[in-house]
C-alpha positions as CSV (number, residue, x, y, z in Angstrom):
1,M,-5.6,5.7,-17.7
2,K,-3.1,8.5,-16.7
3,F,-6.2,10.7,-15.4
4,F,-7.3,7.7,-12.9
5,I,-3.8,7.0,-11.8
6,D,-3.3,10.6,-11.0
7,K,-6.6,10.7,-9.2
8,L,-5.7,7.7,-7.3
9,L,-2.4,9.0,-6.1
10,M,-4.2,12.4,-5.1
11,N,-6.8,10.7,-3.2
12,L,-4.2,8.8,-1.4
13,K,-2.3,11.7,-0.6
14,H,-5.2,13.7,0.6
15,S,-6.4,10.6,2.9
16,L,-3.0,10.9,4.7
17,L,-4.8,13.3,7.1
18,V,-7.3,10.8,8.1
19,V,-4.8,7.9,8.8
20,P,-5.5,6.5,12.2
21,Y,-2.9,7.5,14.8
22,S,-2.1,3.7,15.3
23,I,-0.9,3.3,11.9
24,K,1.1,6.4,12.0
25,V,3.1,4.8,14.9
26,I,3.6,1.8,13.2
27,C,5.0,3.7,10.2
28,K,7.3,5.6,12.6
29,E,8.4,2.4,14.1
30,I,9.0,0.8,10.8
31,D,11.1,4.0,9.7
32,I,13.2,3.8,12.9
33,L,13.9,0.1,12.4
34,I,14.7,0.5,8.7
35,E,17.1,3.4,9.6
36,R,18.8,1.3,12.2
37,K,19.2,-1.8,10.0
38,F,20.1,-0.1,6.8
39,P,21.8,3.4,7.8
40,K,23.0,4.2,4.4
41,I,19.7,4.3,2.5
42,S,17.9,7.6,1.6
43,I,14.9,8.8,3.0
44,V,12.9,8.2,-0.2
45,E,14.2,4.7,-0.2
46,R,12.6,4.1,3.6
47,Y,9.5,5.9,2.6
48,A,9.0,3.6,-0.4
49,F,9.6,0.6,1.8
50,I,6.9,1.7,4.3
51,S,4.4,2.7,1.4
52,E,5.0,-0.6,0.1
53,F,4.3,-2.4,3.4
54,L,1.2,-0.4,3.8
55,I,-0.1,-0.9,0.3
56,G,0.8,-4.7,0.4
57,K,-0.3,-5.5,4.1
58,L,-3.3,-3.0,4.4
59,V,-4.8,-1.7,1.0
60,I,-4.5,-4.6,-1.3
61,P,-6.2,-7.2,1.1
62,I,-9.1,-4.7,1.7
63,L,-9.6,-4.0,-1.9
64,T,-9.4,-7.7,-2.9
65,N,-12.2,-8.8,-0.3
66,P,-13.8,-5.7,0.6
67,D,-17.0,-7.5,1.8
68,Y,-15.1,-9.8,3.7
69,N,-13.2,-6.8,5.6
70,G,-16.4,-5.3,6.4
71,I,-15.7,-2.3,4.0
72,I,-19.0,-3.1,2.1
73,T,-21.9,-4.5,3.9
74,N,-25.5,-5.1,2.5
75,Y,-24.3,-5.3,-0.8
76,I,-23.3,-8.5,-3.0
77,I,-20.3,-7.8,-5.2
78,S,-20.8,-9.5,-8.6
79,D,-18.0,-11.8,-10.3
80,I,-17.4,-8.7,-12.6
81,T,-16.8,-6.3,-9.9
82,R,-14.7,-8.7,-7.9
83,K,-12.3,-9.3,-11.1
84,N,-12.1,-5.5,-11.5
85,L,-11.1,-5.2,-8.0
86,I,-8.4,-7.9,-8.6
87,Y,-7.3,-5.9,-11.6
88,L,-7.1,-2.6,-9.7
89,T,-5.0,-4.4,-7.0
90,K,-2.6,-5.6,-9.7
91,L,-2.3,-2.0,-11.0
92,I,-1.7,-0.7,-7.5
93,K,1.0,-3.4,-7.0
94,K,2.6,-2.2,-10.2
95,I,2.7,1.6,-9.3
96,F,4.2,1.1,-5.8
97,R,6.4,-1.7,-6.8
98,I,10.0,-1.0,-5.5
99,D,12.4,-2.1,-8.3
100,F,15.4,0.0,-7.2
101,F,15.9,-2.2,-3.9
102,N,16.6,-5.3,-5.8
103,S,17.2,-7.9,-3.4
104,Q,18.5,-5.7,-0.5
105,F,15.0,-5.9,1.3
106,E,13.6,-9.0,-0.3
107,E,13.7,-11.0,2.9
108,Y,11.5,-8.4,4.6
109,F,8.7,-8.4,2.1
110,T,8.1,-12.3,2.3
């Protein structure tokens, strides 16, 4: 399992080079707004917040329904594959969960 998680994280890191410009602009704007609203938090906490946002709002929905989102075409996803994708999204949510914020940012994730 550690091998797969390491591989996933490494692929995510390398995929940053191909992130569309519009997503980068959104992340930068979120960073600026967080810094204004919560000036005392660290840069690590700000980046964790942005990561949670990207994973929660972009990656998870795409992985949950790749056929609906146009990621996979001309292929029927079996029930087993769909179930595995849901397990994968749950794992990703746990990896990127932000425990150290407690309720400080809770209103922004709902």
